PyMOL Python script that loads the backbone (N, CA, C, O; Angstrom):
from pymol import cmd

cmd.read_pdbstr("""\
ATOM      1  N   MET A   1     -39.176  56.901 -66.300  1.00  0.00           N
ATOM      2  CA  MET A   1     -39.305  57.279 -64.883  1.00  0.00           C
ATOM      3  C   MET A   1     -40.745  57.152 -64.282  1.00  0.00           C
ATOM      4  O   MET A   1     -40.965  57.040 -63.076  1.00  0.00           O
ATOM      5  N   ALA A   2     -41.597  57.179 -65.154  1.00  0.00           N
ATOM      6  CA  ALA A   2     -43.142  56.819 -64.660  1.00  0.00           C
ATOM      7  C   ALA A   2     -43.240  55.586 -64.179  1.00  0.00           C
ATOM      8  O   ALA A   2     -43.989  55.500 -63.206  1.00  0.00           O
ATOM      9  N   ALA A   3     -42.671  54.475 -64.577  1.00  0.00           N
ATOM     10  CA  ALA A   3     -42.990  53.238 -63.953  1.00  0.00           C
ATOM     11  C   ALA A   3     -42.422  53.173 -62.580  1.00  0.00           C
ATOM     12  O   ALA A   3     -42.961  52.397 -61.792  1.00  0.00           O
ATOM     13  N   ASP A   4     -41.430  53.866 -62.195  1.00  0.00           N
ATOM     14  CA  ASP A   4     -40.953  53.882 -60.879  1.00  0.00           C
ATOM     15  C   ASP A   4     -41.957  54.425 -59.871  1.00  0.00           C
ATOM     16  O   ASP A   4     -42.107  53.941 -58.749  1.00  0.00           O
ATOM     17  N   THR A   5     -42.669  55.518 -60.376  1.00  0.00           N
ATOM     18  CA  THR A   5     -43.544  56.243 -59.478  1.00  0.00           C
ATOM     19  C   THR A   5     -44.924  55.419 -59.312  1.00  0.00           C
ATOM     20  O   THR A   5     -45.651  55.698 -58.358  1.00  0.00           O
ATOM     21  N   ALA A   6     -45.271  54.475 -60.166  1.00  0.00           N
ATOM     22  CA  ALA A   6     -46.365  53.486 -60.140  1.00  0.00           C
ATOM     23  C   ALA A   6     -46.154  52.431 -59.383  1.00  0.00           C
ATOM     24  O   ALA A   6     -47.101  51.699 -59.095  1.00  0.00           O
ATOM     25  N   ALA A   7     -44.845  52.168 -58.920  1.00  0.00           N
ATOM     26  CA  ALA A   7     -44.377  50.980 -58.145  1.00  0.00           C
ATOM     27  C   ALA A   7     -44.557  51.078 -56.689  1.00  0.00           C
ATOM     28  O   ALA A   7     -44.383  52.202 -56.219  1.00  0.00           O
ATOM     29  N   TRP A   8     -44.855  50.178 -55.919  1.00  0.00           N
ATOM     30  CA  TRP A   8     -45.125  50.080 -54.549  1.00  0.00           C
ATOM     31  C   TRP A   8     -43.623  49.916 -53.947  1.00  0.00           C
ATOM     32  O   TRP A   8     -43.248  50.704 -53.078  1.00  0.00           O
ATOM     33  N   GLY A   9     -43.011  49.176 -54.285  1.00  0.00           N
ATOM     34  CA  GLY A   9     -41.679  48.900 -53.870  1.00  0.00           C
ATOM     35  C   GLY A   9     -40.778  48.187 -55.092  1.00  0.00           C
ATOM     36  O   GLY A   9     -41.219  47.994 -56.225  1.00  0.00           O
ATOM     37  N   LYS A  10     -39.480  47.846 -54.657  1.00  0.00           N
ATOM     38  CA  LYS A  10     -38.882  47.006 -55.672  1.00  0.00           C
ATOM     39  C   LYS A  10     -38.229  45.685 -55.082  1.00  0.00           C
ATOM     40  O   LYS A  10     -38.137  45.538 -53.863  1.00  0.00           O
ATOM     41  N   CYS A  11     -37.806  44.790 -55.920  1.00  0.00           N
ATOM     42  CA  CYS A  11     -37.342  43.576 -55.346  1.00  0.00           C
ATOM     43  C   CYS A  11     -35.928  43.777 -54.958  1.00  0.00           C
ATOM     44  O   CYS A  11     -35.203  44.449 -55.691  1.00  0.00           O
ATOM     45  N   ASN A  12     -35.438  43.206 -53.778  1.00  0.00           N
ATOM     46  CA  ASN A  12     -34.151  43.394 -53.135  1.00  0.00           C
ATOM     47  C   ASN A  12     -33.146  42.568 -54.062  1.00  0.00           C
ATOM     48  O   ASN A  12     -31.973  42.864 -53.836  1.00  0.00           O
ATOM     49  N   VAL A  13     -33.307  41.726 -54.924  1.00  0.00           N
ATOM     50  CA  VAL A  13     -32.532  40.942 -55.641  1.00  0.00           C
ATOM     51  C   VAL A  13     -32.421  41.372 -57.026  1.00  0.00           C
ATOM     52  O   VAL A  13     -31.351  41.817 -57.440  1.00  0.00           O
ATOM     53  N   CYS A  14     -33.599  41.259 -57.885  1.00  0.00           N
ATOM     54  CA  CYS A  14     -33.476  41.837 -59.311  1.00  0.00           C
ATOM     55  C   CYS A  14     -33.809  43.164 -59.656  1.00  0.00           C
ATOM     56  O   CYS A  14     -33.711  43.565 -60.815  1.00  0.00           O
ATOM     57  N   LYS A  15     -34.220  43.915 -58.662  1.00  0.00           N
ATOM     58  CA  LYS A  15     -34.523  45.473 -58.582  1.00  0.00           C
ATOM     59  C   LYS A  15     -35.778  45.753 -59.401  1.00  0.00           C
ATOM     60  O   LYS A  15     -36.108  46.928 -59.566  1.00  0.00           O
ATOM     61  N   LYS A  16     -36.549  44.705 -59.958  1.00  0.00           N
ATOM     62  CA  LYS A  16     -37.751  44.945 -60.637  1.00  0.00           C
ATOM     63  C   LYS A  16     -38.741  45.724 -59.872  1.00  0.00           C
ATOM     64  O   LYS A  16     -38.849  45.360 -58.701  1.00  0.00           O
ATOM     65  N   PRO A  17     -39.457  46.659 -60.224  1.00  0.00           N
ATOM     66  CA  PRO A  17     -40.762  47.145 -59.308  1.00  0.00           C
ATOM     67  C   PRO A  17     -41.768  46.182 -59.089  1.00  0.00           C
ATOM     68  O   PRO A  17     -42.097  45.308 -59.891  1.00  0.00           O
ATOM     69  N   ILE A  18     -42.284  46.399 -57.870  1.00  0.00           N
ATOM     70  CA  ILE A  18     -43.338  45.595 -57.505  1.00  0.00           C
ATOM     71  C   ILE A  18     -44.522  46.648 -57.423  1.00  0.00           C
ATOM     72  O   ILE A  18     -44.505  47.629 -56.680  1.00  0.00           O
ATOM     73  N   ALA A  19     -45.612  46.293 -58.336  1.00  0.00           N
ATOM     74  CA  ALA A  19     -46.699  47.255 -58.300  1.00  0.00           C
ATOM     75  C   ALA A  19     -47.602  47.300 -57.402  1.00  0.00           C
ATOM     76  O   ALA A  19     -47.699  46.235 -56.791  1.00  0.00           O
ATOM     77  N   PHE A  20     -48.390  48.204 -57.032  1.00  0.00           N
ATOM     78  CA  PHE A  20     -49.524  48.314 -56.195  1.00  0.00           C
ATOM     79  C   PHE A  20     -50.316  47.177 -56.487  1.00  0.00           C
ATOM     80  O   PHE A  20     -50.612  46.917 -57.653  1.00  0.00           O
ATOM     81  N   GLY A  21     -50.751  46.355 -55.373  1.00  0.00           N
ATOM     82  CA  GLY A  21     -51.689  45.343 -55.690  1.00  0.00           C
ATOM     83  C   GLY A  21     -51.112  43.981 -55.948  1.00  0.00           C
ATOM     84  O   GLY A  21     -51.800  42.978 -55.762  1.00  0.00           O
ATOM     85  N   ALA A  22     -49.943  43.917 -56.348  1.00  0.00           N
ATOM     86  CA  ALA A  22     -49.222  42.772 -56.929  1.00  0.00           C
ATOM     87  C   ALA A  22     -48.699  41.876 -55.772  1.00  0.00           C
ATOM     88  O   ALA A  22     -48.445  42.313 -54.649  1.00  0.00           O
ATOM     89  N   PRO A  23     -48.563  40.584 -56.154  1.00  0.00           N
ATOM     90  CA  PRO A  23     -48.047  39.691 -55.019  1.00  0.00           C
ATOM     91  C   PRO A  23     -46.583  39.879 -54.869  1.00  0.00           C
ATOM     92  O   PRO A  23     -45.877  40.141 -55.842  1.00  0.00           O
ATOM     93  N   TYR A  24     -46.134  39.756 -53.714  1.00  0.00           N
ATOM     94  CA  TYR A  24     -44.646  39.623 -53.561  1.00  0.00           C
ATOM     95  C   TYR A  24     -44.293  38.657 -52.299  1.00  0.00           C
ATOM     96  O   TYR A  24     -45.203  38.199 -51.608  1.00  0.00           O
ATOM     97  N   VAL A  25     -43.068  38.403 -52.064  1.00  0.00           N
ATOM     98  CA  VAL A  25     -42.816  37.519 -50.783  1.00  0.00           C
ATOM     99  C   VAL A  25     -41.751  38.087 -50.051  1.00  0.00           C
ATOM    100  O   VAL A  25     -40.886  38.821 -50.528  1.00  0.00           O
ATOM    101  N   LYS A  26     -41.859  37.651 -48.651  1.00  0.00           N
ATOM    102  CA  LYS A  26     -41.095  38.349 -47.564  1.00  0.00           C
ATOM    103  C   LYS A  26     -40.323  37.306 -46.831  1.00  0.00           C
ATOM    104  O   LYS A  26     -40.920  36.319 -46.400  1.00  0.00           O
ATOM    105  N   CYS A  27     -39.159  37.437 -46.674  1.00  0.00           N
ATOM    106  CA  CYS A  27     -38.335  36.311 -45.788  1.00  0.00           C
ATOM    107  C   CYS A  27     -38.919  36.259 -44.347  1.00  0.00           C
ATOM    108  O   CYS A  27     -39.188  37.278 -43.711  1.00  0.00           O
ATOM    109  N   THR A  28     -39.079  35.085 -43.917  1.00  0.00           N
ATOM    110  CA  THR A  28     -39.422  34.982 -42.404  1.00  0.00           C
ATOM    111  C   THR A  28     -38.510  35.193 -41.493  1.00  0.00           C
ATOM    112  O   THR A  28     -38.941  35.363 -40.352  1.00  0.00           O
ATOM    113  N   VAL A  29     -37.266  35.236 -41.668  1.00  0.00           N
ATOM    114  CA  VAL A  29     -36.140  35.327 -40.690  1.00  0.00           C
ATOM    115  C   VAL A  29     -36.169  36.787 -40.161  1.00  0.00           C
ATOM    116  O   VAL A  29     -36.222  37.773 -40.896  1.00  0.00           O
ATOM    117  N   SER A  30     -36.129  36.816 -38.759  1.00  0.00           N
ATOM    118  CA  SER A  30     -36.363  38.111 -38.070  1.00  0.00           C
ATOM    119  C   SER A  30     -35.431  39.231 -38.598  1.00  0.00           C
ATOM    120  O   SER A  30     -35.750  40.405 -38.783  1.00  0.00           O
ATOM    121  N   THR A  31     -34.190  38.644 -38.815  1.00  0.00           N
ATOM    122  CA  THR A  31     -33.236  39.889 -39.279  1.00  0.00           C
ATOM    123  C   THR A  31     -33.238  40.296 -40.394  1.00  0.00           C
ATOM    124  O   THR A  31     -32.445  41.204 -40.643  1.00  0.00           O
ATOM    125  N   CYS A  32     -34.119  39.789 -41.479  1.00  0.00           N
ATOM    126  CA  CYS A  32     -34.330  40.209 -42.780  1.00  0.00           C
ATOM    127  C   CYS A  32     -35.748  41.107 -42.705  1.00  0.00           C
ATOM    128  O   CYS A  32     -36.232  41.575 -43.735  1.00  0.00           O
ATOM    129  N   ASN A  33     -36.363  41.302 -41.396  1.00  0.00           N
ATOM    130  CA  ASN A  33     -37.759  41.943 -41.556  1.00  0.00           C
ATOM    131  C   ASN A  33     -37.671  42.957 -40.187  1.00  0.00           C
ATOM    132  O   ASN A  33     -38.535  42.974 -39.310  1.00  0.00           O
ATOM    133  N   ARG A  34     -36.629  43.668 -40.193  1.00  0.00           N
ATOM    134  CA  ARG A  34     -36.644  44.718 -39.356  1.00  0.00           C
ATOM    135  C   ARG A  34     -37.561  45.955 -39.850  1.00  0.00           C
ATOM    136  O   ARG A  34     -37.958  46.099 -41.006  1.00  0.00           O
ATOM    137  N   LYS A  35     -37.796  46.723 -38.886  1.00  0.00           N
ATOM    138  CA  LYS A  35     -38.580  48.141 -39.314  1.00  0.00           C
ATOM    139  C   LYS A  35     -37.943  48.824 -40.415  1.00  0.00           C
ATOM    140  O   LYS A  35     -38.576  49.068 -41.443  1.00  0.00           O
ATOM    141  N   ARG A  36     -36.633  49.175 -40.257  1.00  0.00           N
ATOM    142  CA  ARG A  36     -35.794  49.951 -41.064  1.00  0.00           C
ATOM    143  C   ARG A  36     -35.215  49.411 -42.293  1.00  0.00           C
ATOM    144  O   ARG A  36     -34.841  50.161 -43.195  1.00  0.00           O
ATOM    145  N   PHE A  37     -35.106  47.853 -42.380  1.00  0.00           N
ATOM    146  CA  PHE A  37     -34.727  47.136 -43.190  1.00  0.00           C
ATOM    147  C   PHE A  37     -35.498  45.808 -43.399  1.00  0.00           C
ATOM    148  O   PHE A  37     -35.217  44.751 -42.835  1.00  0.00           O
ATOM    149  N   THR A  38     -36.496  45.995 -44.275  1.00  0.00           N
ATOM    150  CA  THR A  38     -37.237  44.817 -44.741  1.00  0.00           C
ATOM    151  C   THR A  38     -36.902  44.313 -46.217  1.00  0.00           C
ATOM    152  O   THR A  38     -36.907  45.086 -47.175  1.00  0.00           O
ATOM    153  N   LEU A  39     -36.637  43.075 -46.313  1.00  0.00           N
ATOM    154  CA  LEU A  39     -36.357  42.533 -47.623  1.00  0.00           C
ATOM    155  C   LEU A  39     -37.523  42.016 -48.166  1.00  0.00           C
ATOM    156  O   LEU A  39     -38.228  41.262 -47.495  1.00  0.00           O
ATOM    157  N   ILE A  40     -37.880  42.405 -49.572  1.00  0.00           N
ATOM    158  CA  ILE A  40     -39.055  41.919 -50.165  1.00  0.00           C
ATOM    159  C   ILE A  40     -38.495  41.355 -51.574  1.00  0.00           C
ATOM    160  O   ILE A  40     -37.413  41.640 -52.087  1.00  0.00           O
ATOM    161  N   PHE A  41     -39.383  40.580 -52.023  1.00  0.00           N
ATOM    162  CA  PHE A  41     -38.792  39.978 -53.307  1.00  0.00           C
ATOM    163  C   PHE A  41     -40.111  39.880 -54.305  1.00  0.00           C
ATOM    164  O   PHE A  41     -41.244  39.846 -53.823  1.00  0.00           O
ATOM    165  N   CYS A  42     -39.908  39.843 -55.541  1.00  0.00           N
ATOM    166  CA  CYS A  42     -40.789  39.633 -56.459  1.00  0.00           C
ATOM    167  C   CYS A  42     -41.379  38.541 -56.665  1.00  0.00           C
ATOM    168  O   CYS A  42     -42.488  38.506 -57.197  1.00  0.00           O
ATOM    169  N   GLY A  43     -40.669  37.375 -56.242  1.00  0.00           N
ATOM    170  CA  GLY A  43     -41.323  35.941 -56.492  1.00  0.00           C
ATOM    171  C   GLY A  43     -40.212  34.974 -55.576  1.00  0.00           C
ATOM    172  O   GLY A  43     -39.247  35.438 -54.968  1.00  0.00           O
ATOM    173  N   HIS A  44     -40.541  33.723 -55.627  1.00  0.00           N
ATOM    174  CA  HIS A  44     -39.864  32.784 -54.923  1.00  0.00           C
ATOM    175  C   HIS A  44     -38.488  32.589 -55.489  1.00  0.00           C
ATOM    176  O   HIS A  44     -37.681  32.187 -54.651  1.00  0.00           O
ATOM    177  N   GLU A  45     -37.981  32.786 -56.789  1.00  0.00           N
ATOM    178  CA  GLU A  45     -36.920  32.780 -57.319  1.00  0.00           C
ATOM    179  C   GLU A  45     -35.915  33.787 -56.966  1.00  0.00           C
ATOM    180  O   GLU A  45     -34.705  33.582 -56.869  1.00  0.00           O
ATOM    181  N   CYS A  46     -36.576  34.975 -56.771  1.00  0.00           N
ATOM    182  CA  CYS A  46     -35.565  35.754 -56.165  1.00  0.00           C
ATOM    183  C   CYS A  46     -35.243  35.718 -54.631  1.00  0.00           C
ATOM    184  O   CYS A  46     -34.212  36.213 -54.174  1.00  0.00           O
ATOM    185  N   TRP A  47     -36.093  35.167 -53.954  1.00  0.00           N
ATOM    186  CA  TRP A  47     -36.010  34.729 -52.439  1.00  0.00           C
ATOM    187  C   TRP A  47     -34.923  33.695 -52.484  1.00  0.00           C
ATOM    188  O   TRP A  47     -33.896  33.816 -51.817  1.00  0.00           O
ATOM    189  N   ASP A  48     -35.174  32.606 -53.334  1.00  0.00           N
ATOM    190  CA  ASP A  48     -34.135  31.556 -53.390  1.00  0.00           C
ATOM    191  C   ASP A  48     -32.767  32.137 -53.715  1.00  0.00           C
ATOM    192  O   ASP A  48     -31.763  31.635 -53.211  1.00  0.00           O
ATOM    193  N   ALA A  49     -32.694  33.141 -54.511  1.00  0.00           N
ATOM    194  CA  ALA A  49     -31.330  33.693 -54.614  1.00  0.00           C
ATOM    195  C   ALA A  49     -30.754  34.388 -53.571  1.00  0.00           C
ATOM    196  O   ALA A  49     -29.534  34.551 -53.577  1.00  0.00           O
ATOM    197  N   HIS A  50     -31.546  34.894 -52.529  1.00  0.00           N
ATOM    198  CA  HIS A  50     -31.284  35.637 -51.303  1.00  0.00           C
ATOM    199  C   HIS A  50     -30.712  34.792 -50.471  1.00  0.00           C
ATOM    200  O   HIS A  50     -29.750  35.118 -49.775  1.00  0.00           O
ATOM    201  N   ASN A  51     -31.258  33.588 -50.458  1.00  0.00           N
ATOM    202  CA  ASN A  51     -31.206  32.513 -49.219  1.00  0.00           C
ATOM    203  C   ASN A  51     -29.645  32.069 -49.140  1.00  0.00           C
ATOM    204  O   ASN A  51     -29.075  32.193 -48.056  1.00  0.00           O
ATOM    205  N   PRO A  52     -29.032  31.624 -50.112  1.00  0.00           N
ATOM    206  CA  PRO A  52     -27.591  31.172 -49.911  1.00  0.00           C
ATOM    207  C   PRO A  52     -26.631  32.334 -49.385  1.00  0.00           C
ATOM    208  O   PRO A  52     -25.647  32.117 -48.679  1.00  0.00           O
ATOM    209  N   GLU A  53     -27.050  33.620 -49.829  1.00  0.00           N
ATOM    210  CA  GLU A  53     -26.186  34.672 -49.490  1.00  0.00           C
ATOM    211  C   GLU A  53     -26.162  35.045 -48.065  1.00  0.00           C
ATOM    212  O   GLU A  53     -25.246  35.653 -47.512  1.00  0.00           O
ATOM    213  N   PHE A  54     -27.347  34.589 -47.472  1.00  0.00           N
ATOM    214  CA  PHE A  54     -27.454  35.136 -45.889  1.00  0.00           C
ATOM    215  C   PHE A  54     -27.598  33.830 -44.981  1.00  0.00           C
ATOM    216  O   PHE A  54     -27.897  33.899 -43.789  1.00  0.00           O
ATOM    217  N   ASN A  55     -27.361  32.648 -45.651  1.00  0.00           N
ATOM    218  CA  ASN A  55     -27.299  31.432 -44.883  1.00  0.00           C
ATOM    219  C   ASN A  55     -27.974  31.211 -43.774  1.00  0.00           C
ATOM    220  O   ASN A  55     -27.378  30.927 -42.735  1.00  0.00           O
ATOM    221  N   HIS A  56     -29.382  31.315 -43.835  1.00  0.00           N
ATOM    222  CA  HIS A  56     -30.389  31.158 -42.831  1.00  0.00           C
ATOM    223  C   HIS A  56     -30.450  29.663 -42.465  1.00  0.00           C
ATOM    224  O   HIS A  56     -30.362  28.772 -43.310  1.00  0.00           O
ATOM    225  N   ARG A  57     -30.624  29.429 -41.004  1.00  0.00           N
ATOM    226  CA  ARG A  57     -30.848  28.184 -40.559  1.00  0.00           C
ATOM    227  C   ARG A  57     -32.045  27.310 -41.010  1.00  0.00           C
ATOM    228  O   ARG A  57     -32.029  26.169 -41.472  1.00  0.00           O
ATOM    229  N   ASP A  58     -33.135  28.176 -40.746  1.00  0.00           N
ATOM    230  CA  ASP A  58     -34.512  27.659 -40.986  1.00  0.00           C
ATOM    231  C   ASP A  58     -35.283  28.743 -42.229  1.00  0.00           C
ATOM    232  O   ASP A  58     -36.105  29.620 -41.963  1.00  0.00           O
ATOM    233  N   PRO A  59     -34.832  28.445 -43.420  1.00  0.00           N
ATOM    234  CA  PRO A  59     -35.241  29.572 -44.369  1.00  0.00           C
ATOM    235  C   PRO A  59     -36.726  29.166 -44.663  1.00  0.00           C
ATOM    236  O   PRO A  59     -37.125  28.002 -44.630  1.00  0.00           O
ATOM    237  N   ALA A  60     -37.522  30.292 -44.962  1.00  0.00           N
ATOM    238  CA  ALA A  60     -38.882  30.176 -45.569  1.00  0.00           C
ATOM    239  C   ALA A  60     -39.186  31.751 -45.954  1.00  0.00           C
ATOM    240  O   ALA A  60     -38.469  32.725 -45.726  1.00  0.00           O
ATOM    241  N   TYR A  61     -40.325  31.706 -46.535  1.00  0.00           N
ATOM    242  CA  TYR A  61     -40.952  32.998 -47.087  1.00  0.00           C
ATOM    243  C   TYR A  61     -42.429  32.898 -46.915  1.00  0.00           C
ATOM    244  O   TYR A  61     -43.008  31.812 -46.900  1.00  0.00           O
ATOM    245  N   THR A  62     -43.076  34.139 -46.774  1.00  0.00           N
ATOM    246  CA  THR A  62     -44.551  34.284 -46.754  1.00  0.00           C
ATOM    247  C   THR A  62     -45.067  34.982 -47.938  1.00  0.00           C
ATOM    248  O   THR A  62     -44.360  35.805 -48.521  1.00  0.00           O
ATOM    249  N   GLU A  63     -46.148  34.730 -48.294  1.00  0.00           N
ATOM    250  CA  GLU A  63     -46.541  35.476 -49.544  1.00  0.00           C
ATOM    251  C   GLU A  63     -47.427  36.635 -49.154  1.00  0.00           C
ATOM    252  O   GLU A  63     -48.158  36.486 -48.174  1.00  0.00           O
ATOM    253  N   HIS A  64     -47.436  37.723 -49.792  1.00  0.00           N
ATOM    254  CA  HIS A  64     -48.213  38.804 -49.380  1.00  0.00           C
ATOM    255  C   HIS A  64     -48.642  39.638 -50.642  1.00  0.00           C
ATOM    256  O   HIS A  64     -48.179  39.327 -51.739  1.00  0.00           O
ATOM    257  N   VAL A  65     -49.410  40.562 -50.529  1.00  0.00           N
ATOM    258  CA  VAL A  65     -50.051  41.351 -51.625  1.00  0.00           C
ATOM    259  C   VAL A  65     -49.902  42.876 -51.320  1.00  0.00           C
ATOM    260  O   VAL A  65     -50.439  43.471 -50.386  1.00  0.00           O
ATOM    261  N   ALA A  66     -49.168  43.346 -52.167  1.00  0.00           N
ATOM    262  CA  ALA A  66     -48.772  45.082 -51.894  1.00  0.00           C
ATOM    263  C   ALA A  66     -50.152  45.662 -51.753  1.00  0.00           C
ATOM    264  O   ALA A  66     -51.177  45.191 -52.246  1.00  0.00           O
ATOM    265  N   PRO A  67     -50.034  46.867 -50.931  1.00  0.00           N
ATOM    266  CA  PRO A  67     -51.214  47.566 -50.906  1.00  0.00           C
ATOM    267  C   PRO A  67     -51.728  48.253 -52.071  1.00  0.00           C
ATOM    268  O   PRO A  67     -50.991  48.556 -53.009  1.00  0.00           O
ATOM    269  N   ALA A  68     -53.078  48.532 -52.044  1.00  0.00           N
ATOM    270  CA  ALA A  68     -53.535  49.265 -53.283  1.00  0.00           C
ATOM    271  C   ALA A  68     -53.195  50.693 -53.111  1.00  0.00           C
ATOM    272  O   ALA A  68     -53.004  51.203 -52.007  1.00  0.00           O
ATOM    273  N   GLN A  69     -53.121  51.367 -54.314  1.00  0.00           N
ATOM    274  CA  GLN A  69     -52.656  52.670 -54.454  1.00  0.00           C
ATOM    275  C   GLN A  69     -53.574  53.603 -53.842  1.00  0.00           C
ATOM    276  O   GLN A  69     -53.334  54.810 -53.864  1.00  0.00           O
TER     277      GLN A  69
END
""", "prot")
cmd.dss("prot")
cmd.show_as("cartoon", "prot")
cmd.util.cbc("prot")
cmd.orient("prot")
C-alpha cells in the first residue's frame, strides 16, 4: 500500500504507478485532456495501446515530467 501513496498518478492502460518526478506521456487530443478526465501513460507503449481504442485522426503525445513531491 505504501507504493501507491508514493506515486503521483497511475498509467491509464497498465495501471502502473507514476512516481513523483518521473517522466510520463500525455495524449494531445483535446477529448483525452479535459480538466476532469486526463489520460496519462507511463510510456509510449501504453499510449500506443490507447490509440486504436479511441481511433484518433491525428494521434500524437507529448512528454512530461511529474511534479516533485
